[in-house]
N, C-alpha and C positions, 0 to 999 in steps of 0.2 A: 455432648453435641457432636454429631458426625457431619462434616462438611465435605461434599464431593468436590475435589479440585477442578473437575471438568465444568461444574456449574459456576465456579468462580471465573473461569475463562469466558463463559457466556456473559456473565455480568460485566466483565471488563470490556468485552466486545460491544455491548449495549452502550456503555459509557463512552467508548472511543468513537462509535459510529453515530451517537446522538439519538438513538431510538431503536425500538424492537425491529421495525421493518428493515432498517439499514443493517442492523446486526445480523439479521437473517441472511441478507445478501452476502455479508462478509464471511459468515460461517457455513454458507450453503445449506441453511436450514429454513424451514417455513417459519413465518412469524409465530404461528401457533406453537411450534416446537420450542422456539426461544422463550415464549411466555410460560410454557410448562416448566422449563428448566429454572426460570426465575421463581416461579411459584413454589417449586420444590425446595429451592434454596431458602426462600422465606419461611417455608414450613419447618425446615431443619434448624434454622437459626431463631425462629420465633419472633421475627421482626421484619418490617417492610424494608426493602433495599432500594426500591425505585419509587420516585414521585413522578407519575405520568402526567405531563402537561401538554397543552395543544402544540407547543413548539418542539416537543420531544420529551425523552425520559431523562430525569435528573436523579443523581444518586442521593439517597438519604444519608444522614450521618453514619448509620450502620453500613449502608452500601459503600460509602467512601472507605471505611475500615476494611471491608472485604475486597474492594477493588485494589487497594494498596497491597493487601496480602497476595492477590493474584499477580500483581506486578513483581513482587518479590520472588514468587515461584517461577515466573517467566525468566527473571534475571538469573536465578540459580541454574535453570536449565541451560541458559546461554553460557554461563561459566563452566558448566560440565562439558559442553561441547568444545569450549576452548581448551580445557584441560586434556580432553581426549586428543585433540589435534596436536597439542604439545608433546604427547607421547609418541607421535608418529615421527620418529627420527629417521634421517636419511631418506626422506621421501624423494623419489625420482619420477621422471616421466613428463608427459605433456598433457595439459588439460585445455581444451578449446571451449570457450564460452561465447555464446551468441546472445546479443542483447541490443537494446535501442539506446538512443543518444543520451538521455538524461541519466540512465543507469551507468552507462559507460563513463560519462564525465565525472559523476559524483561518487561512484562506488567502485567500479572496476579498475580504473586507472590507479587510484590509491592502493587498491588490493594488490596489483602487480608489483608495485614498489615494496610493499610490506612483505610479500611472500618471497621476493627476490633476496631479501636480507635473511629471512628465517629459514628458507629452504633453497639454497643455491642451486641444487641439482633439479629443481622443479621448474618447468617452463609453463607459463600461463599465456595463452594466445586469445586475444579478444577479436571478435568479428561482429561488426555492425551488419545486421542481416534482416531482410524482410521476414515477417513472422512465418508465413507459409513455407518459405524455403528453409528457414531455421528448423521448423518442426520436422520436415523431411530429412534434413541433415542429421538431426538427433536420432531419428529412427535408423538411418543408414550408418551411423557410427562416426560421421565426420565432425559432429559436435558432441561434446560431453555434458555440458550444462547449458540450459536455455532459460533466460530470465524473461518472464511473462507478467502481464497484468492479470491478476487473478480473476477479475470480472470482465475481461475482454472476451470476445467470441472464442479466441484460442485458449483462454485460460479457464473457461467455465466448464462445468461438468466433471465427471470422474475421468482421470487419465486412462488411456488405453492400457491393456495388459502389458506388463513389462516396463511401464513408465510410472514414475512417482513424482509428485509435486511436494516441495518443502516451502512453507511460508517463510520469507526472509525479512519482510518489512511491511509495516502498516504506516502510511503517511497520510496526513490530512489533505483533503481537497480544499483548495483555496479559491475564492472568487477573485478574478482579475477584471479590473475596470479602468477606464481612463482616469487620470489624476484629477481632472476637473470635476468629476462626479462626487456627490456627497457620499460619505461612508454609510452603507446600510447598517442597521442595528440588528435586523433579523431577516430571514428569508422572505418574510411578508413584504419587505421593502423592494423586492426584486420583481414584483408582479408586472409592472408596466414598463420595464426596461427591455431593450432589444437584445436577444440572445444570439450567439453564434451557434450554428448547427455543428454537429460532431459526427464523424464517420461511425457507423454502427458497429464496426469491428473493434472499437476502442472501449476501454473501461470508462472513459470520460462520458461516453454516450449514455451508459446506464446511470451514472451519477447525475448527469445533467437532466435526464428525463425524470428521475426520481424527484428532483426539486421542482421541475416544471409541471409535474402532475398536480401540484397544488394551485396552478393558475390555469383553470380550464378555458378561460377566454383569451389567453395569451396568443399573439400572432406566431405563426410558424417561422422558424429562422430562415433567412435568405442565404447569407454567406455561411460557409462551413469549412471545417479544417480536419486534418488527420494528425498532423504533427503539432506538438505543443508550442514550438517556436513560431509556427505560422499563426497559432491562436494569439500569442502575445503580440505579434506584428499587427494582426487585425484589430486587436483591442487598442493598441497604440494609435492606430489610424482612425479610431472612433467608429468602427463598424459594428460593435456590440460588446457584450460581456461574455465571460466564459468561466468554466471551472478548469483548473489545472492542478496537478499534484504538487506538493511542496518541493519535490526535487527539481521541478522545472524552473523554479525561481530561487533555488538555494544559493547560488553564487551571486546573483544580482537580478533585481527587477528592472526590466528595460525602461528607458526614458519614456515618459508619457503614460506609464502603467503603474498601478498600485495593486498589491495583493492583500486581500482582507480575509481573515478567518472568521467564520460564522458558525454558531451551533446548528447542528442538523445537516451539515454538508456531507458528513461521513468521511470515510478513509479509502485510500487505494491500497490494495494488497498486492505486493510483488511476490512471486513464487519462482523458485528455481526448479526446473524440471530435469530429471535425469533418468537414464535407463536403470532397470533393476532386474538382473538375471542371476544365474549361479555364479557368474564371474564379474558382475558389475553391481554397484559402482566400485571401481578400482580404488586402491588406497589413496592415490594422488587426487582422485576426484572427491573423495570424502574429505580429505584435508582442505581442498579449496572450498568446498561447500561450507564446511564449518567456519572457515575464515570469513566467508561472505556473510554468514549469519551473525557472527560476532561484530564485524565492521558495520553491518546494517543496523544492529542494535544501537551502536553508538550514534549513528545518523539519526535514528528515530528519537533518541533521548535529546539530541541537540534541537531537532525540529519542534519538540514539544515546548521548548523554552524560547523559541525564536519569534521575533516580530518581523513583519515584512513591509518596511517602509518603501515608498517610491524612490527610485534612483534620482538623487538630486542633480545629477549632471546631464 
């Protein structure tokens, strides 16, 4: 039996995203291409790996075995990156990272402390920066690494020549709603609720519209947000419901808000963008990038086991 590991990765994406359509968004493939890869995997293994239901695709027992194998392969690759980073002794220089609030708070600040102990001669500089300015700064050399949402307007499509994207984290989208509302069981329970609008430049816009496409008669949102903290404040004020990534509520769910995980909401992909030329990425940039991937893997594992109760205070 010959199993292509790349098809295992496709199966894992379908499992994490909750369906073929969402997995296509995640992998930048058409739904047809995803279905073809799954069909070839089933042909190679001689068994069905997905049970396609109206609410999404669910792994069969054989699919669960293969998805677990895919996770092991993913973990081995992460360990290999960590081992390579450990070989980089006496790393020196400065690496400038541009990112947004939730990533800075939960990923990059811990990273700075970790690397300060491991590589004393390496300086990591964090800059919160508007995405357009950050992309220009990356091209000009003022920024070495740029953290983006993979399905935002800035993160979609093939990077320009001389630029490379590295996926660093997949985190679940969560539904946030006022604590007084009943917990939904499935996305079908959201049809008659009031949604907040989302700026079209964000990955949350694509995720929200993907869910709302199932409600053709739903009213258009009135209030809208760009920043996830603003979304949480609007939800706490009873203005509507919204999707936010797990990192946005990792440390605490604000008072008056609860976060709920539902099948079919999909995941947000974070990517690290860097220059790639004859002289780049520099050793220190590779070291920092590998450390980001390893630290993000730990965050991803934690989030897969986390429940998101409302803040009792």
